[in-house]
N, C-alpha and C positions, 0 to 999 in steps of 0.2 A: 488184357486189360482186367485186371480184377475188380469186379463189380458185386456187391453184396445183393444177394436172391431179392430183397426188397427194393434195391436201387433199380435192379433190371427190370422188376415188374412195375415199377413207378413209370421207366421209359415206356414200356409197351403199352400202358394204359395211355398215354399219351400220343400215341401212334393209331390215325384213323385209318381204317379200310375204305377204300371208295372203289366199288366194283365198277367195271367196264369203264375204266379212264386208265389212258387216253382213248382207248378203243375197246370193242365188245371182248369179252373173254380174260380182260387183265385186272387183276386186284391190285389197286395201286396203294401204297403204304404212304399215308399222306402224315408229314411232320409239321403243318403248321400248328396244330394244338401243342406240339412239344414246344415250338418256337415260342407260343403265346402263355406258356406257363415258366415264370422265372425260375421255379426251383426245380423243374423238369430240364430246361436248359443248363442251370448250374451243375445238375447231375452228370449231365453229357460232358461239358467243359471241365469238370473237376477228374473225371474218368479219363479224359484223354491227357490231361496235362500231367496228373500224378504219374502216368507211365513214362513221361519223358522229361520230368524235372530232372537236372544234373546230367543228363544226354548232351553230346554236343551237336545241336542242330543250326543249321544255317538259315534254312529257308522251310516254310510251309507252302505247298502246293495246294491250292483249292480248284476242284474241277466244277464249272460253271453249272448250276448257279447255287444251288444250296450249299455245295463245298465251300463257297464264298463265307457264308454265315459262320461256319463252325472253323474253318481254315484262319478267318480275320481273328477272330477272337483268341484262339490257340495261339497264334503268332504273337499276338500282343501278350499273353501272360507267360509265353516260354521266351520272350525277348530275341524273336528273329523275324525276318522279312517274310512278308505274304507276297506270293505270286501268283496271280489268276491265270488259269488256262480257260480259254474261252472259244465258242464256236467261231466260225470265219466271219470276218468282217468288222469284229467287235472293239479289236486292239488297235491303237491308232498309230503305233510306229512298226519298223521292220518286225517280221515274225518269224518263228521256225513254224512249220507246219508239220502234221502227222496225219495221213488217212488210216483209217480202221473198219473193219467189217463190224457191222450190224447185223441183227438178226434178219432184217429183210433190206439189204442195201450197202450204204456205207456211210460212214462218219468223217468229220474232220475236226480237228482240234488245233489251236494255236497257243502260243505263249511267245513273249516278247523276246526277241533275241537278246543276250548279254544278261537275263532274268538270274541265271544260276552260274555261279563262278565255279572254275575248274576244282574239282574235289570237294565240292560243296555237300553236306550233309542234308539230306531232303525226306520229309515225310508228307506222304501224299495223302490228302483228306476228301472225303466225299461223304454225302449222306446214306449213299445206298451202294450195296455191292449186288450187282446182278450177275450178269454175265461174265464181267470182267474187261470187257473190252474198252471201255472208256478209260478205267484207271491204268490198263496196260498202254494205253496209247498216251497218256500224261506222263507215265514212266520213260516212254521211249522219249518223249520231249525234254525231260530232265537230263537223260543220260545223252542225248545228242548235245546237249550244253556241257557236258562233262562232270554233271553232278552225280552221286549217288544215293540212290531210294533207298533209306534205311528201313522204312515201314510205309504200310499201307494202314489206314484207320477209318472205319465206317462207323456210322450210327447203326445201322441195320445191314442185317446180311441175309439174302433169301440162298440159302445154302443149296437147295434144290435145282438152283441153274448151274451150280459148279462155277463160279467165278474164282473162288479162292484159288483153284487148281492152276488157273491161268496166269496168276500173279506170284506163285512161288519160283523160287526158293526164297524171294523176299518175305519177311513176317508179315502178316495179316490179322488185324485185329477189328473185331466188331463189338457192340455193347449188346445189341441184341439178335437174336437169329431165328428164322423162320423155316 
């Protein structure tokens, strides 16, 4: 995702560091200032959409919860469907479910059955790539329904956690890297 240096720096300036959240020792990358800044949000959406204009995309899968913000807006721009991937018990109809490893324990994600048609080209979107477990689980749900994950896109990548490697060989793009 080509971004000018100025635009990448503008995004970075709008990401706030919050120490010791959600627990001691973690430096949380907070995107709420980015969301509050119309220009910053537009830079993110422009960068994401410019990369995929003209590509045949059937669906954008957004991962709960911040992936909904970027994924929904991107789906509207690229004229394709938006599919939410959520934590257990949040979707009202029949779901496909996948369990995945977390740093300390296990996580579960769900997606409505029939959300992705056989052979659909899908983009998985979230705000942050850390260890890659959540994004890999979302991709597993897409593939289980017969979809093809074309790309993963993130606003932020914490490269030192190695999440990108867990998602390869599918292309992975992030706008800013720490």
